[in-house]
N, C-alpha and C positions, 0 to 999 in steps of 0.2 A: 519475577514480574514479566512480562513480555513488552520488548520492545517495540517502537513501532514511530514512522514516518511522518515528522509534522511540517506542514505546507503555511511559510506565511505570505499569505495575499497581496500585503503590502509592500513586498519587494519581488513577487511575481512577476515577470511579463508576458506569462502565456507561450513561452517559445517553443514548448514542447519537447525541449532537449530532453528531459527529464522521461518522457517515453520512448524517444530512439534510445537513450543509455539503457533502461530497461530491455528493450528487444535485445540489441545489442550484447548484453549481459546473459541475456537466456537463451540468444540464439546462436551468437559469435559474429564474426566482421562477413560471414559468407550473403547475408543480406544486402550488401551493399553489392551485389556481381549477379544479381539474379535479378528477373525481370520484374520491375513491382507490381505489373499485374496479375502474374501467378505467383507471387507472394501474399499469404494472409499475415499482418500486419498485427501483432496482439500484445500490445503490452499490457503490463499487470499493475496498472493504474491508470485513470481517468483527468484529462484535464479538463474543468469547470471554465469556459469561458464566456463572461458577459462583457457588457459596456464599460460596469462599475469594478467587475473583480475578473481575476483570474487564480486559481489555485488547482493543483493538481489534488485529486480524491483517491485514496486508497483504505487498505483494510489497514484497522486500527488494532489489529493482534488482541483481541477482548480478553479479558482474563478470565471470562466464561463465555465462551463465544457462542453465540446462538446458531452460527452456521454449522459448528462441530457438534450439537445437539441434535441439529434437523437432518444430519448427515444419515441414510437408515442402513447404509453401508462398510459406515467408519471410515470413508477417504480423506478424513480432514483429522490432523493429530496436530498436537503441540511439541516442537523440536528447538531446542538452545534459542527462547526465549521470544521464539514465533508460532505462527500457527500455517501449518502449508496442507498443500493437496495431494494427494497421492493419485496424479490422473491415469493409474495402471486401475487401479479399486474405481474413482468415479464412474458412474454410469447414465450422467448427464442428466437427473432430474428436475434439477435445480432447485430444489427445496432450499440449498446452501442460499442461493442467491436472493429467494423472498425472506429468507429469515435473517440476512445482514439488515441490522438500520442503516447503513453508511449507505448501501448500493455500490458495496465496492468490488462486488462479485458480479462478473458477467460470462459468457457461456465463448469458447473458442473450438473451433474444427481442429482435432488432432491429424495434419495432415498423413497421408498413407496408412488410416486407423478405419477403420468399418462396423458399422452395427451389423448385426444377423439380416437384417432387410436389403444391405449394399445401400446404402447412406451414409454420409461420412461422420465419426464417433464427434460426437462432440462433448466436451469436459470444461468442468468447473474452472477457472482463471481470477487469480485476485495476487496482489503485493502477496511476497513470499521475505521479502528483506534480503532477498540475492542468499536465499538460505543456501550453503554448501558452498558457494561465491567465495574466492578470498577479497578483503577491502571493503565490505559490507556494503550497502545497497548502493548501486550503482547511481540512483535518480541523485541520492545526495551528493555523490560525486562530482556528477557533470555539471549540475547546475550551474550556470556561469552567474546569476545573482546572489547564491548560496538562500534562496528562498526554504529550501529543505532542508530539515537537520532530524538524525538519528535520535530518537530519545531512549536513554537506556534509564537505569532504576538510579543509579549516582548523579544524572543530570536531572532527574523530575526530582529527588530530595534535595538538590541543589535552586534547584524554583521554589518549592513549596518553603524552604527557609528564607528565602529573601521574600515571598508574600507576606510568611508572618513578621517580618523585622518588619516592611513597609506599613502591617496591619498595625504594629504596634505603636510604630510611629506616627502613624496617622492619629489612631486613641490617644496618645500620651496628648498634642499638638489640639486634638479636642476639649482637650480638660483643661489647657495652659494656653492659652491666648498668647499671642506674642503682645507684650504693651508698647 
């Protein structure tokens, strides 16, 4: 089973700390030393913030990902419980972005890399659960309100057992009303 990060809109305050944690995890702390106008800030998640709701939206690491099926060059693959993009293979066709039912993929400029026509190379960008980095997803680790959790197979199984127990208890109460 692929893992994924779940956001709780009841706990999320929309501070965007998860976005900063994501960029620092993938780019390093040098981003704090560069001119902000010269740096392309590209987190692998997107904050949705309205008057009534705030929660990050990111890749759900589907078991049968539409993005992977849509990629014509095989740049998207499954590795260690997550779906990752090989930016060296990605040709920027946007097929994965169009196929994603969650809107979790965007295109980002690869600094210092160029297309044959001289324009900057753009590649697909999405949550990779901080694949290859120690400590798990940075967004989960840095969230000040603990609104983000990494959902693993064990955690999902435990949640299903709790829901089944609750459903059984409710069914019993419906057939045996209190007197």
